[in-house]
C-alpha positions as CSV (number, residue, x, y, z in Angstrom):
1,M,0.0,0.1,0.0
2,S,1.2,3.5,-0.7
3,V,1.0,6.3,1.6
4,H,-0.5,8.8,-0.8
5,S,-3.7,8.4,-2.6
6,S,-2.3,10.3,-5.6
7,A,0.3,7.4,-5.9
8,D,-2.5,4.7,-6.1
9,K,-4.2,6.8,-8.9
10,R,-0.9,7.2,-10.8
11,H,-0.5,3.4,-10.6
12,A,-3.8,2.7,-11.7
13,Q,-3.5,5.1,-14.6
14,S,-0.2,3.5,-15.6
15,L,-1.8,0.0,-15.7
16,V,-4.6,1.2,-18.1
17,R,-1.7,3.0,-20.4
18,R,0.4,-0.2,-20.4
19,M,-2.6,-2.5,-21.5
20,R,-3.4,0.2,-24.2
21,N,0.2,0.3,-25.6
22,R,0.5,-3.5,-25.3
23,R,-2.8,-3.8,-27.5
24,V,-1.4,-1.3,-30.1
25,K,1.9,-3.1,-30.1
26,S,0.2,-6.4,-30.6
27,Q,-1.8,-5.2,-33.6
28,V,1.3,-3.9,-35.2
29,H,3.1,-7.3,-34.7
30,T,0.1,-9.2,-36.1
31,S,-0.1,-7.2,-39.0
32,G,3.7,-7.5,-39.6
33,R,3.3,-11.3,-39.3
34,K,0.5,-11.3,-41.9
35,F,2.7,-9.3,-44.4
36,L,5.6,-11.6,-43.9
37,E,3.4,-14.7,-44.5
38,A,2.1,-12.8,-47.8
39,I,5.7,-12.2,-48.7
40,K,6.6,-15.9,-48.3
41,A,3.6,-17.0,-50.3
42,K,4.7,-14.6,-53.1
43,D,1.2,-13.1,-53.1
44,Q,2.0,-9.6,-54.3
45,A,-1.8,-8.4,-54.0
46,A,-2.1,-9.7,-50.7
47,A,1.2,-8.3,-49.5
48,A,0.5,-4.7,-50.9
49,E,-2.8,-4.8,-48.9
50,C,-1.0,-6.0,-45.7
51,L,1.7,-3.4,-46.2
52,K,-0.8,-0.5,-46.5
53,S,-2.6,-1.8,-43.3
54,L,0.8,-2.2,-41.5
55,Q,1.9,1.3,-42.5
56,A,-1.3,2.8,-41.0
57,E,-1.1,0.8,-38.0
58,I,2.6,1.8,-37.4
59,D,1.7,5.5,-38.1
60,A,-1.2,5.3,-35.6
61,A,1.2,3.7,-32.8
62,K,3.5,6.5,-33.5
63,S,1.0,9.1,-33.1
64,K,-0.3,7.7,-29.8
65,G,3.4,7.7,-28.5
66,V,3.5,3.9,-28.3
67,V,6.5,3.6,-31.0
68,K,8.9,6.5,-31.4
69,A,9.2,8.3,-34.6
70,N,12.6,6.9,-35.7
71,A,11.5,3.4,-34.9
72,A,8.3,3.8,-36.9
73,S,10.1,5.2,-39.8
74,R,12.8,2.4,-39.6
75,K,10.1,-0.4,-39.5
76,K,8.2,1.0,-42.5
77,S,11.4,1.6,-44.4
78,R,12.4,-2.2,-43.9
79,M,9.0,-3.4,-45.0
80,Y,8.9,-1.5,-48.1
81,K,12.5,-2.5,-49.0
82,L,11.4,-6.1,-48.4
83,F,8.3,-5.7,-50.7
84,N,10.2,-4.0,-53.4
85,K,13.2,-6.5,-53.3
86,T,10.7,-9.5,-53.5
87,F,8.5,-8.2,-56.1
88,A,10.7,-6.3,-58.3
89,K,11.3,-9.1,-60.9
90,A,7.6,-9.7,-61.2
91,E,6.9,-6.3,-62.7
């Protein structure tokens, strides 16, 4: 037990924020897995759709402060590079 009631409130708020951040991160990781599965299956249409949704989720996580700006840019850059490398010969 804490001495101050404000400490109890801050702890409760931190737990709520932690769960919210975990949910956002989990959505980003799930979209990333779907994108990588589409890349492994060599399905360009599905990979393009997954990449679009992955980019939107990374940007949303960045705007919420869950992911830092440079980390979000790095993740998007790596995914686009993988997409372009995989399907460069197909075009």
